[in-house]
C-alpha positions as CSV (number, residue, x, y, z in Angstrom):
1,M,-2.4,16.7,6.8
2,V,-5.0,14.7,8.7
3,A,-4.8,11.0,9.5
4,P,-7.9,8.8,8.9
5,P,-10.6,8.8,11.5
6,V,-9.8,6.2,14.2
7,H,-12.2,3.3,14.0
8,G,-13.8,4.6,10.9
9,R,-15.5,2.0,8.8
10,F,-13.1,1.1,6.0
11,D,-13.6,-0.1,2.4
12,Y,-10.6,-1.5,0.5
13,Q,-11.2,-0.9,-3.2
14,I,-7.8,-1.3,-4.9
15,G,-9.1,-4.1,-7.1
16,G,-11.7,-1.9,-8.6
17,P,-14.0,1.0,-7.6
18,Y,-17.7,0.8,-6.6
19,Q,-20.0,3.0,-4.6
20,P,-19.3,2.4,-0.9
21,D,-22.1,2.0,1.7
22,A,-23.2,5.2,3.4
23,S,-21.7,4.1,6.7
24,V,-18.2,3.8,5.2
25,A,-16.0,6.6,6.4
26,I,-12.6,5.7,4.7
27,V,-12.1,4.5,1.2
28,D,-8.8,3.2,-0.3
29,R,-8.5,3.3,-4.1
30,D,-5.8,3.1,-6.8
31,R,-4.2,6.4,-7.7
32,L,-5.7,6.4,-11.2
33,V,-9.3,6.2,-9.8
34,S,-11.2,9.2,-8.5
35,P,-11.8,9.5,-4.7
36,V,-15.4,9.3,-3.2
37,S,-17.0,12.6,-2.3
38,G,-17.7,13.0,1.4
39,K,-15.3,10.2,2.5
40,Y,-11.8,10.1,3.8
41,N,-9.8,8.9,0.8
42,I,-6.6,7.0,0.7
43,C,-4.6,6.8,-2.6
44,Y,-2.9,3.4,-3.3
45,L,0.5,3.7,-4.9
46,N,3.0,1.0,-5.6
47,A,6.1,2.8,-4.3
48,L,8.8,0.1,-4.4
49,Q,7.6,-2.3,-7.1
50,S,6.0,-2.0,-10.5
51,Q,2.4,-2.6,-11.2
52,P,1.8,-5.8,-13.1
53,D,1.3,-5.7,-16.8
54,P,-2.4,-5.8,-17.8
55,D,-3.7,-8.9,-19.6
56,D,-4.3,-6.8,-22.7
57,S,-0.8,-5.7,-23.8
58,S,-1.8,-4.4,-27.3
59,S,-1.3,-0.8,-26.4
60,A,1.8,1.0,-25.1
61,P,2.8,0.2,-21.6
62,A,1.0,2.3,-19.0
63,E,3.1,4.4,-16.6
64,G,4.2,2.4,-13.6
65,T,3.7,-1.1,-15.1
66,L,6.4,-3.7,-15.3
67,S,7.0,-3.1,-19.0
68,W,7.0,0.6,-18.5
69,W,9.7,0.5,-15.9
70,A,11.7,-2.0,-17.9
71,D,11.4,0.0,-21.1
72,Q,11.7,3.6,-19.8
73,H,13.9,3.2,-16.7
74,P,15.8,-0.2,-16.9
75,D,18.5,1.1,-14.6
76,L,16.0,1.5,-11.8
77,V,14.8,-2.1,-11.9
78,V,16.7,-4.9,-10.0
79,K,18.2,-7.3,-12.4
80,G,19.0,-11.0,-11.9
81,Q,22.1,-12.8,-13.1
82,D,20.4,-13.4,-16.4
83,G,20.0,-9.7,-16.9
84,H,16.2,-9.8,-16.6
85,P,14.2,-7.9,-14.0
86,V,13.7,-9.6,-10.7
87,I,10.1,-10.3,-10.3
88,D,7.8,-10.7,-7.3
89,Q,6.3,-13.9,-8.5
90,E,3.2,-13.7,-6.4
91,W,2.0,-10.5,-8.0
92,N,4.1,-10.3,-11.2
93,E,5.8,-7.1,-10.2
94,A,9.3,-5.9,-10.8
95,V,11.4,-4.9,-7.8
96,L,12.6,-1.3,-8.0
97,D,16.3,-0.7,-7.3
98,V,16.7,1.6,-4.3
99,S,20.2,0.3,-3.6
100,T,21.9,3.8,-3.9
101,A,21.0,7.3,-2.9
102,D,21.1,8.3,-6.6
103,K,18.7,5.7,-7.6
104,R,16.4,6.4,-4.7
105,A,16.3,10.1,-5.7
106,K,15.5,9.2,-9.4
107,I,12.7,6.9,-8.4
108,L,11.2,9.6,-6.1
109,E,11.4,12.1,-8.9
110,I,9.3,9.8,-11.1
111,E,6.8,9.2,-8.3
112,K,6.4,12.8,-7.2
113,P,3.9,13.5,-10.0
114,W,2.0,10.5,-8.8
115,I,1.8,11.9,-5.3
116,D,0.8,15.3,-6.7
117,G,-1.9,13.6,-8.7
118,C,-3.3,12.0,-5.6
119,R,-3.5,15.4,-4.0
120,R,-5.1,17.1,-7.0
121,S,-7.7,14.3,-7.3
122,G,-8.8,15.0,-3.7
123,F,-7.2,12.2,-1.7
124,Q,-6.2,12.9,1.9
125,A,-3.6,10.2,2.3
126,I,-1.4,7.7,0.5
127,E,-0.9,4.0,0.9
128,P,2.6,3.2,-0.5
129,D,3.0,-0.5,-1.1
130,N,5.8,-3.0,-0.8
131,L,7.8,-1.3,1.9
132,D,9.7,-4.5,2.5
133,S,10.8,-5.0,-1.2
134,Y,14.3,-5.8,0.0
135,N,13.0,-9.2,0.8
136,R,12.4,-9.8,-2.9
137,S,15.5,-8.0,-4.2
138,H,17.7,-11.2,-4.2
139,G,20.1,-9.4,-1.8
140,T,20.6,-6.3,-4.0
141,F,19.9,-4.0,-1.1
142,P,19.1,-4.2,2.6
143,F,16.0,-3.0,4.5
144,A,17.8,0.3,5.3
145,A,17.5,1.2,1.6
146,D,13.7,0.8,1.6
147,R,13.6,2.8,4.9
148,D,15.7,5.6,3.5
149,F,13.5,5.8,0.4
150,M,10.4,6.0,2.5
151,V,11.8,8.8,4.7
152,A,12.2,11.0,1.6
153,F,8.8,9.8,0.2
154,V,6.9,10.6,3.4
155,R,8.6,14.0,3.7
156,Y,7.5,14.9,0.1
157,A,3.9,13.7,0.6
158,H,3.7,15.6,3.9
159,S,4.9,18.7,2.0
160,R,1.9,18.3,-0.2
161,G,-0.5,18.0,2.7
162,L,-1.0,14.2,2.5
163,A,-0.9,11.8,5.3
164,V,1.0,8.5,4.7
165,G,0.1,5.0,6.0
166,Q,2.7,2.3,6.7
167,K,1.6,-0.7,4.7
168,N,2.6,-3.9,6.5
169,A,6.2,-4.6,7.3
170,N,5.9,-3.8,11.0
171,H,8.5,-6.4,11.8
172,E,11.0,-4.1,10.1
173,Y,9.6,-0.7,10.9
174,G,8.1,-1.1,14.3
175,R,8.0,2.2,16.2
176,L,10.6,3.6,13.8
177,G,7.7,3.8,11.2
178,R,6.2,6.7,13.1
179,T,9.2,8.3,14.9
180,V,11.9,8.0,12.1
181,V,10.0,7.6,8.8
182,G,7.1,9.7,9.8
183,F,4.1,7.5,8.9
184,D,0.8,8.8,10.3
185,F,-1.1,5.5,10.5
186,A,-0.9,1.9,9.4
187,I,-2.6,-0.6,7.1
188,A,-2.0,-4.1,8.3
189,E,-3.0,-7.0,6.1
190,E,-3.8,-10.2,8.1
191,C,-2.3,-9.0,11.3
192,S,-4.8,-11.2,13.2
193,Y,-3.9,-14.2,11.1
194,Y,-0.2,-13.7,11.8
195,H,-0.7,-12.6,15.4
196,E,0.9,-9.1,14.7
197,C,-1.9,-6.7,15.6
198,G,-0.4,-5.9,18.9
199,E,2.7,-4.7,17.2
200,Y,0.7,-2.2,15.2
201,A,-1.2,-1.0,18.2
202,A,2.1,-0.5,20.1
203,A,3.3,1.8,17.3
204,Y,0.1,3.5,16.2
205,G,-2.4,3.1,19.1
206,N,-5.8,2.5,17.5
207,N,-5.0,4.3,14.3
208,Y,-4.4,1.2,12.2
209,I,-6.6,-0.6,9.7
210,D,-6.7,-4.4,9.9
211,I,-7.6,-6.2,6.6
212,E,-8.2,-10.0,6.9
213,Y,-8.7,-12.1,3.9
214,S,-11.5,-14.6,3.4
215,D,-9.3,-17.4,1.8
216,Q,-7.8,-17.9,5.3
217,G,-11.2,-18.7,6.7
218,E,-13.2,-16.5,9.0
219,S,-11.5,-17.3,12.3
220,P,-8.8,-14.6,12.1
221,F,-11.4,-12.0,11.2
222,R,-13.7,-13.0,14.1
223,A,-10.8,-13.0,16.4
224,A,-9.8,-9.5,15.3
225,C,-13.3,-8.3,15.8
226,Q,-13.3,-9.6,19.3
227,D,-9.8,-8.4,20.2
228,H,-9.7,-4.9,18.7
229,G,-12.8,-4.4,16.5
230,A,-14.4,-2.1,19.1
231,H,-11.6,0.5,18.8
232,A,-9.7,-0.1,15.5
233,S,-10.9,-0.5,11.9
234,V,-11.3,-4.2,10.9
235,I,-12.6,-5.7,7.7
236,L,-12.8,-9.0,5.8
237,R,-12.1,-9.0,2.1
238,D,-11.6,-11.4,-0.8
239,R,-7.9,-11.8,-1.6
240,H,-8.0,-9.8,-4.9
241,V,-10.3,-7.1,-3.4
242,A,-12.8,-7.5,-6.3
243,P,-15.4,-4.8,-7.0
244,K,-18.9,-5.4,-5.7
245,A,-20.3,-6.7,-9.1
246,D,-17.7,-9.4,-9.2
247,P,-18.8,-12.9,-8.0
248,A,-15.6,-13.1,-6.0
249,Y,-16.4,-10.0,-4.0
250,R,-16.5,-10.5,-0.2
251,Y,-16.8,-7.7,2.3
252,E,-17.6,-7.8,6.0
253,T,-16.9,-5.5,9.0
254,C,-17.2,-6.0,12.7
């Protein structure tokens, strides 16, 4: 497996695909979308929470969505006292229950074909999301359960020749992300805004990608460019990472 090129120009397209500029070296897309020929491609996969249900719910629930997990694998979704799935309200995603070794193994068996699909499609790496889902589990499980799941997840992805990036959560993972879990690089959302980029650099050197969001203003992005834009990948995006044809689209690089 090969990690992304350090300081390669990055384009974050998990909100919808479009043709990247020729100067882009690294593209990150959803696992259900094809990678871009000639680029280093990262496959986005929601590893520890569901995908939100689509606005159009007339058809059967798509694999990996909130309704699909609740219908097909209700025992693998965290439940509240009312018996309903515990939801990450910001993104309308159900929290997957990794509280026991048995449940972690079952979830990984479900996700192994997704990882294999990333490889077959031609992606070189995976971006697993919500590595700190314990924070939204209402105390059902501690961070150690998230970590133990990711150890097994990374081991399997590596066996398929795929690199794996740590997505956020450096407060929890820190240097253990590389040395214990085995992450190969990091994707850090708003590390400049939250003054955390130095922590990612301490763990991954320059092999981290900094995504700042335009709804926080341009100051964190400009500060990131000045601080580490000459040696690490830094971009500015709109919060919902809209495709280029969308009026909400925003993209800049240092």
